[in-house]
N, CA, C, O and the ligand as a Tripos MOL2 file, in Angstrom:
@<TRIPOS>MOLECULE
protein
  269   267    68     0     0
PROTEIN
NO_CHARGES

@<TRIPOS>ATOM
      1 N          -9.1000   32.0690   -6.5770 N.3       1 MET1
      2 CA        -10.0640   32.9660   -7.1660 C.3       1 MET1
      3 C         -10.6190   33.9220   -6.0280 C.2       1 MET1
      4 O         -11.0650   33.4410   -4.9860 O.2       1 MET1
      5 N         -10.5840   35.1690   -6.2370 N.am      2 ASN2
      6 CA        -11.0080   36.1290   -5.2470 C.3       2 ASN2
      7 C         -12.4170   36.6600   -5.6550 C.2       2 ASN2
      8 O         -12.5680   37.4740   -6.5660 O.2       2 ASN2
      9 N         -13.3700   36.1750   -4.9640 N.am      3 LYS3
     10 CA        -14.7510   36.6710   -5.2040 C.3       3 LYS3
     11 C         -15.0010   37.8500   -4.3330 C.2       3 LYS3
     12 O         -14.5490   37.8800   -3.1890 O.2       3 LYS3
     13 N         -15.6850   38.7970   -4.8190 N.am      4 THR4
     14 CA        -16.0760   39.9990   -4.0140 C.3       4 THR4
     15 C         -17.5750   40.0780   -3.8950 C.2       4 THR4
     16 O         -18.3540   39.5510   -4.6890 O.2       4 THR4
     17 N         -17.9110   40.7800   -2.8400 N.am      5 PHE5
     18 CA        -19.3120   40.9490   -2.5110 C.3       5 PHE5
     19 C         -19.6670   42.4420   -2.6430 C.2       5 PHE5
     20 O         -19.0580   43.2740   -1.9700 O.2       5 PHE5
     21 N         -20.6440   42.7950   -3.4980 N.am      6 PRO6
     22 CA        -21.0470   44.1800   -3.6240 C.3       6 PRO6
     23 C         -21.9490   44.5640   -2.4890 C.2       6 PRO6
     24 O         -23.1020   44.1360   -2.4250 O.2       6 PRO6
     25 N         -21.4140   45.3980   -1.5610 N.am      7 PHE7
     26 CA        -22.1050   45.7680   -0.3700 C.3       7 PHE7
     27 C         -22.4820   47.2730   -0.4900 C.2       7 PHE7
     28 O         -21.6200   48.1330   -0.6720 O.2       7 PHE7
     29 N         -23.7510   47.5400   -0.3850 N.am      8 SER8
     30 CA        -24.1120   48.9830   -0.4930 C.3       8 SER8
     31 C         -24.0500   49.5790    0.9440 C.2       8 SER8
     32 O         -24.5930   49.0420    1.9100 O.2       8 SER8
     33 N         -23.3900   50.6570    0.9930 N.am      9 CYS9
     34 CA        -23.2290   51.3830    2.3060 C.3       9 CYS9
     35 C         -24.6040   51.9060    2.7420 C.2       9 CYS9
     36 O         -25.3230   52.5440    1.9730 O.2       9 CYS9
     37 N         -24.9380   51.6140    3.9970 N.am     10 PRO10
     38 CA        -26.2630   52.0610    4.4690 C.3      10 PRO10
     39 C         -26.2730   53.5780    4.7410 C.2      10 PRO10
     40 O         -27.3480   54.1440    4.9380 O.2      10 PRO10
     41 N         -25.1530   54.2250    4.7570 N.am     11 VAL11
     42 CA        -25.1290   55.6660    4.9620 C.3      11 VAL11
     43 C         -25.1610   56.4560    3.6430 C.2      11 VAL11
     44 O         -25.9800   57.3590    3.4750 O.2      11 VAL11
     45 N         -24.2940   56.1170    2.7450 N.am     12 CYS12
     46 CA        -24.2830   56.9000    1.4690 C.3      12 CYS12
     47 C         -24.8070   56.1290    0.3050 C.2      12 CYS12
     48 O         -24.9230   56.6750   -0.7920 O.2      12 CYS12
     49 N         -25.1310   54.8710    0.5000 N.am     13 ALA13
     50 CA        -25.8080   54.0050   -0.5320 C.3      13 ALA13
     51 C         -24.9180   53.6920   -1.7060 C.2      13 ALA13
     52 O         -25.4000   53.2170   -2.7340 O.2      13 ALA13
     53 N         -23.6380   53.9420   -1.5830 N.am     14 ARG14
     54 CA        -22.7610   53.5570   -2.7150 C.3      14 ARG14
     55 C         -22.3520   52.1040   -2.5250 C.2      14 ARG14
     56 O         -22.3130   51.5710   -1.4160 O.2      14 ARG14
     57 N         -22.0560   51.5060   -3.6420 N.am     15 ILE15
     58 CA        -21.6680   50.0920   -3.6440 C.3      15 ILE15
     59 C         -20.1450   49.9240   -3.5090 C.2      15 ILE15
     60 O         -19.3630   50.4970   -4.2670 O.2      15 ILE15
     61 N         -19.7720   49.1400   -2.5420 N.am     16 ASN16
     62 CA        -18.3320   48.8240   -2.4210 C.3      16 ASN16
     63 C         -18.1580   47.3220   -2.5580 C.2      16 ASN16
     64 O         -18.9810   46.5240   -2.1080 O.2      16 ASN16
     65 N         -17.0480   46.9700   -3.2020 N.am     17 GLU17
     66 CA        -16.8000   45.5220   -3.3810 C.3      17 GLU17
     67 C         -15.8150   45.0700   -2.2710 C.2      17 GLU17
     68 O         -14.7300   45.6390   -2.1530 O.2      17 GLU17
     69 N         -16.1650   44.1090   -1.5030 N.am     18 TYR18
     70 CA        -15.3320   43.5170   -0.4750 C.3      18 TYR18
     71 C         -15.0810   42.0270   -0.8070 C.2      18 TYR18
     72 O         -15.9600   41.3500   -1.3410 O.2      18 TYR18
     73 N         -13.9000   41.5430   -0.4920 N.am     19 PRO19
     74 CA        -13.6640   40.1120   -0.6710 C.3      19 PRO19
     75 C         -14.5770   39.3430    0.1960 C.2      19 PRO19
     76 O         -14.9100   39.7710    1.3010 O.2      19 PRO19
     77 N         -15.0040   38.1810   -0.2950 N.am     20 LEU20
     78 CA        -15.9680   37.4110    0.5270 C.3      20 LEU20
     79 C         -15.3790   36.9760    1.8690 C.2      20 LEU20
     80 O         -16.0990   36.7400    2.8390 O.2      20 LEU20
     81 N         -14.0290   36.8760    1.8950 N.am     21 THR21
     82 CA        -13.3500   36.3740    3.1150 C.3      21 THR21
     83 C         -13.4740   37.3860    4.2480 C.2      21 THR21
     84 O         -13.3070   37.0090    5.4080 O.2      21 THR21
     85 N         -13.7510   38.6180    3.9720 N.am     22 VAL22
     86 CA        -13.8200   39.6120    5.0470 C.3      22 VAL22
     87 C         -15.2230   39.7760    5.5290 C.2      22 VAL22
     88 O         -15.4350   40.4350    6.5480 O.2      22 VAL22
     89 N         -16.2170   39.2040    4.8420 N.am     23 MET23
     90 CA        -17.5900   39.3190    5.2140 C.3      23 MET23
     91 C         -17.9850   38.3220    6.3060 C.2      23 MET23
     92 O         -18.7760   37.4090    6.0690 O.2      23 MET23
     93 N         -17.4520   38.4990    7.4450 N.am     24 VAL24
     94 CA        -17.7320   37.5890    8.5590 C.3      24 VAL24
     95 C         -18.2140   38.4130    9.7510 C.2      24 VAL24
     96 O         -18.1030   39.6380    9.7880 O.2      24 VAL24
     97 N         -18.7650   37.6610   10.7420 N.am     25 GLU25
     98 CA        -19.3830   38.3600   11.8760 C.3      25 GLU25
     99 C         -18.3600   39.2400   12.5730 C.2      25 GLU25
    100 O         -17.2440   38.7950   12.8430 O.2      25 GLU25
    101 N         -18.7180   40.4630   12.8640 N.am     26 GLY26
    102 CA        -17.8900   41.3790   13.5610 C.3      26 GLY26
    103 C         -16.9320   42.1160   12.6530 C.2      26 GLY26
    104 O         -16.1160   42.9110   13.1180 O.2      26 GLY26
    105 N         -17.0280   41.8540   11.3550 N.am     27 ALA27
    106 CA        -16.1390   42.5350   10.4080 C.3      27 ALA27
    107 C         -16.4400   44.0660   10.3740 C.2      27 ALA27
    108 O         -17.6000   44.4770   10.3910 O.2      27 ALA27
    109 N         -15.4170   44.8540   10.3270 N.am     28 GLU28
    110 CA        -15.6240   46.2650   10.1400 C.3      28 GLU28
    111 C         -15.3320   46.7500    8.7590 C.2      28 GLU28
    112 O         -14.1860   46.7730    8.3120 O.2      28 GLU28
    113 N         -16.3920   47.1420    8.0820 N.am     29 LEU29
    114 CA        -16.2710   47.4850    6.7220 C.3      29 LEU29
    115 C         -16.2560   49.0300    6.6160 C.2      29 LEU29
    116 O         -17.2150   49.7230    6.9580 O.2      29 LEU29
    117 N         -15.1010   49.5170    6.1200 N.am     30 LYS30
    118 CA        -15.0130   50.9520    6.0370 C.3      30 LYS30
    119 C         -15.3690   51.4400    4.6100 C.2      30 LYS30
    120 O         -14.7810   51.0320    3.6090 O.2      30 LYS30
    121 N         -16.3380   52.3070    4.5950 N.am     31 CYS31
    122 CA        -16.7580   52.8120    3.3100 C.3      31 CYS31
    123 C         -15.7710   53.8480    2.8080 C.2      31 CYS31
    124 O         -15.5220   54.8240    3.5160 O.2      31 CYS31
    125 N         -15.1850   53.6840    1.6030 N.am     32 PRO32
    126 CA        -14.2070   54.5830    1.0470 C.3      32 PRO32
    127 C         -14.8140   55.9260    0.6730 C.2      32 PRO32
    128 O         -14.0880   56.9120    0.5410 O.2      32 PRO32
    129 N         -16.1090   55.9850    0.5030 N.am     33 PHE33
    130 CA        -16.7760   57.2330    0.0630 C.3      33 PHE33
    131 C         -17.1170   58.1780    1.2390 C.2      33 PHE33
    132 O         -16.7420   59.3510    1.2620 O.2      33 PHE33
    133 N         -17.8410   57.6050    2.2000 N.am     34 CYS34
    134 CA        -18.1680   58.5490    3.2680 C.3      34 CYS34
    135 C         -17.4160   58.3020    4.5640 C.2      34 CYS34
    136 O         -17.6440   58.9680    5.5750 O.2      34 CYS34
    137 N         -16.4860   57.3020    4.5100 N.am     35 LYS35
    138 CA        -15.5240   57.0410    5.6020 C.3      35 LYS35
    139 C         -16.1990   56.4670    6.8550 C.2      35 LYS35
    140 O         -15.5780   56.3740    7.9140 O.2      35 LYS35
    141 N         -17.4700   56.0850    6.7260 N.am     36 CYS36
    142 CA        -18.0590   55.4980    7.9520 C.3      36 CYS36
    143 C         -17.6780   54.0080    8.0220 C.2      36 CYS36
    144 O         -17.3580   53.3690    7.0200 O.2      36 CYS36
    145 N         -17.7300   53.5000    9.2390 N.am     37 GLU37
    146 CA        -17.4420   52.0870    9.4310 C.3      37 GLU37
    147 C         -18.7100   51.3360    9.8090 C.2      37 GLU37
    148 O         -19.4440   51.7360   10.7130 O.2      37 GLU37
    149 N         -18.9530   50.2360    9.0970 N.am     38 ILE38
    150 CA        -20.1280   49.4470    9.3580 C.3      38 ILE38
    151 C         -19.6630   48.0990    9.9810 C.2      38 ILE38
    152 O         -18.8600   47.3460    9.4300 O.2      38 ILE38
    153 N         -20.2230   47.8820   11.1310 N.am     39 LYS39
    154 CA        -19.8600   46.6130   11.7720 C.3      39 LYS39
    155 C         -20.8940   45.5520   11.3610 C.2      39 LYS39
    156 O         -22.1060   45.7420   11.4510 O.2      39 LYS39
    157 N         -20.3450   44.4500   10.9150 N.am     40 LEU40
    158 CA        -21.2110   43.4170   10.3800 C.3      40 LEU40
    159 C         -21.7290   42.4710   11.5090 C.2      40 LEU40
    160 O         -20.9920   41.6650   12.0770 O.2      40 LEU40
    161 N         -23.0200   42.6290   11.7830 N.am     41 HIS41
    162 CA        -23.6070   41.7120   12.7600 C.3      41 HIS41
    163 C         -25.1130   41.7360   12.6330 C.2      41 HIS41
    164 O         -25.6570   42.4990   11.8340 O.2      41 HIS41
    165 N         -25.8060   40.8980   13.4200 N.am     42 GLY42
    166 CA        -27.2570   40.8920   13.4800 C.3      42 GLY42
    167 C         -27.8900   40.6510   12.0720 C.2      42 GLY42
    168 O         -27.3970   39.8560   11.2720 O.2      42 GLY42
    169 N         -28.9300   41.3330   11.8400 N.am     43 HIS43
    170 CA        -29.6600   41.0750   10.5830 C.3      43 HIS43
    171 C         -28.9150   41.4770    9.3490 C.2      43 HIS43
    172 O         -29.1480   40.9560    8.2590 O.2      43 HIS43
    173 N         -27.9890   42.4350    9.5360 N.am     44 MET44
    174 CA        -27.1390   42.7610    8.3600 C.3      44 MET44
    175 C         -26.2630   41.6250    7.9900 C.2      44 MET44
    176 O         -26.1040   41.3120    6.8100 O.2      44 MET44
    177 N         -25.6890   40.9970    8.9770 N.am     45 LEU45
    178 CA        -24.8790   39.8290    8.7600 C.3      45 LEU45
    179 C         -25.6740   38.6960    8.1350 C.2      45 LEU45
    180 O         -25.1790   38.0090    7.2410 O.2      45 LEU45
    181 N         -26.9100   38.4930    8.6000 N.am     46 ALA46
    182 CA        -27.7240   37.4290    8.0350 C.3      46 ALA46
    183 C         -28.0240   37.7360    6.5600 C.2      46 ALA46
    184 O         -27.9930   36.8530    5.7030 O.2      46 ALA46
    185 N         -28.3070   38.9840    6.3010 N.am     47 TYR47
    186 CA        -28.5970   39.4320    4.9210 C.3      47 TYR47
    187 C         -27.4040   39.1670    4.0280 C.2      47 TYR47
    188 O         -27.5350   38.6130    2.9360 O.2      47 TYR47
    189 N         -26.2300   39.5720    4.5090 N.am     48 VAL48
    190 CA        -24.9400   39.3180    3.6990 C.3      48 VAL48
    191 C         -24.7120   37.8810    3.4760 C.2      48 VAL48
    192 O         -24.3620   37.4590    2.3740 O.2      48 VAL48
    193 N         -24.9070   37.0950    4.5270 N.am     49 GLN49
    194 CA        -24.6230   35.6220    4.3420 C.3      49 GLN49
    195 C         -25.5750   35.0390    3.3140 C.2      49 GLN49
    196 O         -25.1740   34.1850    2.5230 O.2      49 GLN49
    197 N         -26.8100   35.4750    3.3060 N.am     50 LYS50
    198 CA        -27.7670   34.9790    2.3550 C.3      50 LYS50
    199 C         -27.4160   35.3780    0.9640 C.2      50 LYS50
    200 O         -27.5830   34.5850    0.0370 O.2      50 LYS50
    201 N         -26.9200   36.6160    0.7730 N.am     51 GLU51
    202 CA        -26.4860   37.0970   -0.5330 C.3      51 GLU51
    203 C         -25.2570   36.3620   -1.0170 C.2      51 GLU51
    204 O         -25.1310   36.0390   -2.1980 O.2      51 GLU51
    205 N         -24.3300   36.0960   -0.0650 N.am     52 ILE52
    206 CA        -23.1110   35.4040   -0.4930 C.3      52 ILE52
    207 C         -23.5170   33.9350   -0.9140 C.2      52 ILE52
    208 O         -22.9450   33.3770   -1.8500 O.2      52 ILE52
    209 N         -24.4820   33.3570   -0.2210 N.am     53 GLU53
    210 CA        -24.9410   32.0300   -0.6330 C.3      53 GLU53
    211 C         -25.4760   32.0440   -2.0600 C.2      53 GLU53
    212 O         -25.2490   31.1010   -2.8180 O.2      53 GLU53
    213 N         -26.1730   33.0890   -2.4230 N.am     54 LYS54
    214 CA        -26.6230   33.2630   -3.8020 C.3      54 LYS54
    215 C         -25.5100   33.3420   -4.7590 C.2      54 LYS54
    216 O         -25.5780   32.7470   -5.8350 O.2      54 LYS54
    217 N         -24.4460   34.0750   -4.4090 N.am     55 LEU55
    218 CA        -23.2930   34.2700   -5.2560 C.3      55 LEU55
    219 C         -22.5080   32.9950   -5.4410 C.2      55 LEU55
    220 O         -22.0650   32.6910   -6.5490 O.2      55 LEU55
    221 N         -22.3290   32.2430   -4.3670 N.am     56 THR56
    222 CA        -21.4840   31.0840   -4.3980 C.3      56 THR56
    223 C         -22.2630   29.8330   -4.8150 C.2      56 THR56
    224 O         -21.6860   28.7680   -5.0320 O.2      56 THR56
    225 N         -23.5630   29.9840   -4.9190 N.am     57 GLY57
    226 CA        -24.3950   28.8500   -5.2800 C.3      57 GLY57
    227 C         -24.9270   28.1500   -4.0480 C.2      57 GLY57
    228 O         -24.3610   28.2210   -2.9570 O.2      57 GLY57
    229 N         -26.0370   27.4720   -4.2670 N.am     58 PRO58
    230 CA        -26.6550   26.7940   -3.1430 C.3      58 PRO58
    231 C         -25.8940   25.5680   -2.7070 C.2      58 PRO58
    232 O         -25.2450   24.8870   -3.5010 O.2      58 PRO58
    233 N         -25.9920   25.3110   -1.4270 N.am     59 GLU59
    234 CA        -25.2890   24.0760   -0.9140 C.3      59 GLU59
    235 C         -26.0000   22.8530   -1.5040 C.2      59 GLU59
    236 O         -27.2160   22.8490   -1.6920 O.2      59 GLU59
    237 N         -25.2230   21.8440   -1.7810 N.am     60 PRO60
    238 CA        -25.8160   20.6670   -2.3450 C.3      60 PRO60
    239 C         -26.7840   20.0370   -1.2960 C.2      60 PRO60
    240 O         -26.4470   19.8910   -0.1210 O.2      60 PRO60
    241 N         -27.9540   19.6860   -1.7620 N.am     61 THR61
    242 CA        -28.9460   19.0260   -0.9370 C.3      61 THR61
    243 C         -29.2700   17.7200   -1.4460 C.2      61 THR61
    244 O         -29.1720   17.5220   -2.6570 O.2      61 THR61
    245 N         -29.6780   16.7240   -0.6000 N.am     62 PRO62
    246 CA        -30.0450   15.4160   -1.0710 C.3      62 PRO62
    247 C         -31.3240   15.3540   -1.9490 C.2      62 PRO62
    248 O         -31.5340   14.4460   -2.7530 O.2      62 PRO62
    249 N         -32.1690   16.4110   -1.7220 N.am     63 MET63
    250 CA        -33.3800   16.4320   -2.5050 C.3      63 MET63
    251 C         -33.1510   17.0630   -3.8790 C.2      63 MET63
    252 O         -32.4330   18.0590   -3.9670 O.2      63 MET63
    253 N         -33.7020   16.5520   -4.8970 N.am     64 THR64
    254 CA        -33.6100   17.1090   -6.1720 C.3      64 THR64
    255 C         -34.9290   17.7500   -6.5800 C.2      64 THR64
    256 O         -36.0070   17.2050   -6.3400 O.2      64 THR64
    257 N         -34.8180   18.9460   -7.2160 N.am     65 ASP65
    258 CA        -36.0330   19.6090   -7.6710 C.3      65 ASP65
    259 C         -36.6050   18.9100   -8.8880 C.2      65 ASP65
    260 O         -35.9200   18.1130   -9.5300 O.2      65 ASP65
    261 N         -37.8520   19.2030   -9.2070 N.am     66 SER66
    262 CA        -38.4910   18.5270  -10.3440 C.3      66 SER66
    263 C         -37.9120   18.9910  -11.6790 C.2      66 SER66
    264 O         -38.1920   18.4080  -12.7270 O.2      66 SER66
    265 N         -37.1190   20.0250  -11.6280 N.am     67 ASN67
    266 CA        -36.5610   20.4940  -12.9080 C.3      67 ASN67
    267 C         -35.1090   20.1170  -13.0410 C.2      67 ASN67
    268 O         -34.4800   20.4300  -14.0520 O.2      67 ASN67
    269 ZN        -20.6690   55.1970    2.6930 Zn       68 ZN68
@<TRIPOS>BOND
     1     1     2 1
     2     2     3 1
     3     3     4 2
     4     3     5 am
     5     5     6 1
     6     6     7 1
     7     7     8 2
     8     7     9 am
     9     9    10 1
    10    10    11 1
    11    11    12 2
    12    11    13 am
    13    13    14 1
    14    14    15 1
    15    15    16 2
    16    15    17 am
    17    17    18 1
    18    18    19 1
    19    19    20 2
    20    19    21 am
    21    21    22 1
    22    22    23 1
    23    23    24 2
    24    23    25 am
    25    25    26 1
    26    26    27 1
    27    27    28 2
    28    27    29 am
    29    29    30 1
    30    30    31 1
    31    31    32 2
    32    31    33 am
    33    33    34 1
    34    34    35 1
    35    35    36 2
    36    35    37 am
    37    37    38 1
    38    38    39 1
    39    39    40 2
    40    39    41 am
    41    41    42 1
    42    42    43 1
    43    43    44 2
    44    43    45 am
    45    45    46 1
    46    46    47 1
    47    47    48 2
    48    47    49 am
    49    49    50 1
    50    50    51 1
    51    51    52 2
    52    51    53 am
    53    53    54 1
    54    54    55 1
    55    55    56 2
    56    55    57 am
    57    57    58 1
    58    58    59 1
    59    59    60 2
    60    59    61 am
    61    61    62 1
    62    62    63 1
    63    63    64 2
    64    63    65 am
    65    65    66 1
    66    66    67 1
    67    67    68 2
    68    67    69 am
    69    69    70 1
    70    70    71 1
    71    71    72 2
    72    71    73 am
    73    73    74 1
    74    74    75 1
    75    75    76 2
    76    75    77 am
    77    77    78 1
    78    78    79 1
    79    79    80 2
    80    79    81 am
    81    81    82 1
    82    82    83 1
    83    83    84 2
    84    83    85 am
    85    85    86 1
    86    86    87 1
    87    87    88 2
    88    87    89 am
    89    89    90 1
    90    90    91 1
    91    91    92 2
    92    91    93 am
    93    93    94 1
    94    94    95 1
    95    95    96 2
    96    95    97 am
    97    97    98 1
    98    98    99 1
    99    99   100 2
   100    99   101 am
   101   101   102 1
   102   102   103 1
   103   103   104 2
   104   103   105 am
   105   105   106 1
   106   106   107 1
   107   107   108 2
   108   107   109 am
   109   109   110 1
   110   110   111 1
   111   111   112 2
   112   111   113 am
   113   113   114 1
   114   114   115 1
   115   115   116 2
   116   115   117 am
   117   117   118 1
   118   118   119 1
   119   119   120 2
   120   119   121 am
   121   121   122 1
   122   122   123 1
   123   123   124 2
   124   123   125 am
   125   125   126 1
   126   126   127 1
   127   127   128 2
   128   127   129 am
   129   129   130 1
   130   130   131 1
   131   131   132 2
   132   131   133 am
   133   133   134 1
   134   134   135 1
   135   135   136 2
   136   135   137 am
   137   137   138 1
   138   138   139 1
   139   139   140 2
   140   139   141 am
   141   141   142 1
   142   142   143 1
   143   143   144 2
   144   143   145 am
   145   145   146 1
   146   146   147 1
   147   147   148 2
   148   147   149 am
   149   149   150 1
   150   150   151 1
   151   151   152 2
   152   151   153 am
   153   153   154 1
   154   154   155 1
   155   155   156 2
   156   155   157 am
   157   157   158 1
   158   158   159 1
   159   159   160 2
   160   159   161 am
   161   161   162 1
   162   162   163 1
   163   163   164 2
   164   163   165 am
   165   165   166 1
   166   166   167 1
   167   167   168 2
   168   167   169 am
   169   169   170 1
   170   170   171 1
   171   171   172 2
   172   171   173 am
   173   173   174 1
   174   174   175 1
   175   175   176 2
   176   175   177 am
   177   177   178 1
   178   178   179 1
   179   179   180 2
   180   179   181 am
   181   181   182 1
   182   182   183 1
   183   183   184 2
   184   183   185 am
   185   185   186 1
   186   186   187 1
   187   187   188 2
   188   187   189 am
   189   189   190 1
   190   190   191 1
   191   191   192 2
   192   191   193 am
   193   193   194 1
   194   194   195 1
   195   195   196 2
   196   195   197 am
   197   197   198 1
   198   198   199 1
   199   199   200 2
   200   199   201 am
   201   201   202 1
   202   202   203 1
   203   203   204 2
   204   203   205 am
   205   205   206 1
   206   206   207 1
   207   207   208 2
   208   207   209 am
   209   209   210 1
   210   210   211 1
   211   211   212 2
   212   211   213 am
   213   213   214 1
   214   214   215 1
   215   215   216 2
   216   215   217 am
   217   217   218 1
   218   218   219 1
   219   219   220 2
   220   219   221 am
   221   221   222 1
   222   222   223 1
   223   223   224 2
   224   223   225 am
   225   225   226 1
   226   226   227 1
   227   227   228 2
   228   227   229 am
   229   229   230 1
   230   230   231 1
   231   231   232 2
   232   231   233 am
   233   233   234 1
   234   234   235 1
   235   235   236 2
   236   235   237 am
   237   237   238 1
   238   238   239 1
   239   239   240 2
   240   239   241 am
   241   241   242 1
   242   242   243 1
   243   243   244 2
   244   243   245 am
   245   245   246 1
   246   246   247 1
   247   247   248 2
   248   247   249 am
   249   249   250 1
   250   250   251 1
   251   251   252 2
   252   251   253 am
   253   253   254 1
   254   254   255 1
   255   255   256 2
   256   255   257 am
   257   257   258 1
   258   258   259 1
   259   259   260 2
   260   259   261 am
   261   261   262 1
   262   262   263 1
   263   263   264 2
   264   263   265 am
   265   265   266 1
   266   266   267 1
   267   267   268 2
@<TRIPOS>SUBSTRUCTURE
     1 MET1         2 RESIDUE 1 A MET
     2 ASN2         6 RESIDUE 1 A ASN
     3 LYS3        10 RESIDUE 1 A LYS
     4 THR4        14 RESIDUE 1 A THR
     5 PHE5        18 RESIDUE 1 A PHE
     6 PRO6        22 RESIDUE 1 A PRO
     7 PHE7        26 RESIDUE 1 A PHE
     8 SER8        30 RESIDUE 1 A SER
     9 CYS9        34 RESIDUE 1 A CYS
    10 PRO10       38 RESIDUE 1 A PRO
    11 VAL11       42 RESIDUE 1 A VAL
    12 CYS12       46 RESIDUE 1 A CYS
    13 ALA13       50 RESIDUE 1 A ALA
    14 ARG14       54 RESIDUE 1 A ARG
    15 ILE15       58 RESIDUE 1 A ILE
    16 ASN16       62 RESIDUE 1 A ASN
    17 GLU17       66 RESIDUE 1 A GLU
    18 TYR18       70 RESIDUE 1 A TYR
    19 PRO19       74 RESIDUE 1 A PRO
    20 LEU20       78 RESIDUE 1 A LEU
    21 THR21       82 RESIDUE 1 A THR
    22 VAL22       86 RESIDUE 1 A VAL
    23 MET23       90 RESIDUE 1 A MET
    24 VAL24       94 RESIDUE 1 A VAL
    25 GLU25       98 RESIDUE 1 A GLU
    26 GLY26      102 RESIDUE 1 A GLY
    27 ALA27      106 RESIDUE 1 A ALA
    28 GLU28      110 RESIDUE 1 A GLU
    29 LEU29      114 RESIDUE 1 A LEU
    30 LYS30      118 RESIDUE 1 A LYS
    31 CYS31      122 RESIDUE 1 A CYS
    32 PRO32      126 RESIDUE 1 A PRO
    33 PHE33      130 RESIDUE 1 A PHE
    34 CYS34      134 RESIDUE 1 A CYS
    35 LYS35      138 RESIDUE 1 A LYS
    36 CYS36      142 RESIDUE 1 A CYS
    37 GLU37      146 RESIDUE 1 A GLU
    38 ILE38      150 RESIDUE 1 A ILE
    39 LYS39      154 RESIDUE 1 A LYS
    40 LEU40      158 RESIDUE 1 A LEU
    41 HIS41      162 RESIDUE 1 A HIS
    42 GLY42      166 RESIDUE 1 A GLY
    43 HIS43      170 RESIDUE 1 A HIS
    44 MET44      174 RESIDUE 1 A MET
    45 LEU45      178 RESIDUE 1 A LEU
    46 ALA46      182 RESIDUE 1 A ALA
    47 TYR47      186 RESIDUE 1 A TYR
    48 VAL48      190 RESIDUE 1 A VAL
    49 GLN49      194 RESIDUE 1 A GLN
    50 LYS50      198 RESIDUE 1 A LYS
    51 GLU51      202 RESIDUE 1 A GLU
    52 ILE52      206 RESIDUE 1 A ILE
    53 GLU53      210 RESIDUE 1 A GLU
    54 LYS54      214 RESIDUE 1 A LYS
    55 LEU55      218 RESIDUE 1 A LEU
    56 THR56      222 RESIDUE 1 A THR
    57 GLY57      226 RESIDUE 1 A GLY
    58 PRO58      230 RESIDUE 1 A PRO
    59 GLU59      234 RESIDUE 1 A GLU
    60 PRO60      238 RESIDUE 1 A PRO
    61 THR61      242 RESIDUE 1 A THR
    62 PRO62      246 RESIDUE 1 A PRO
    63 MET63      250 RESIDUE 1 A MET
    64 THR64      254 RESIDUE 1 A THR
    65 ASP65      258 RESIDUE 1 A ASP
    66 SER66      262 RESIDUE 1 A SER
    67 ASN67      266 RESIDUE 1 A ASN
    68 ZN68       269 GROUP 0 **** ****
């Protein structure tokens, strides 16, 4: 199953879908619209990883919520 991540280009603000497997530290994401390359690192990487976690579901934790 190939999941993709909708990443909005910080330059032109268009949404591009990238496979989750390429969304790693140091990845260079080329925007097909404005042709700029975004290197994934720092707080942008942290943001992407958080969003991917939301997409793939939370990691199982020993604690159970009250619901
Ligand atoms: Zn762009």
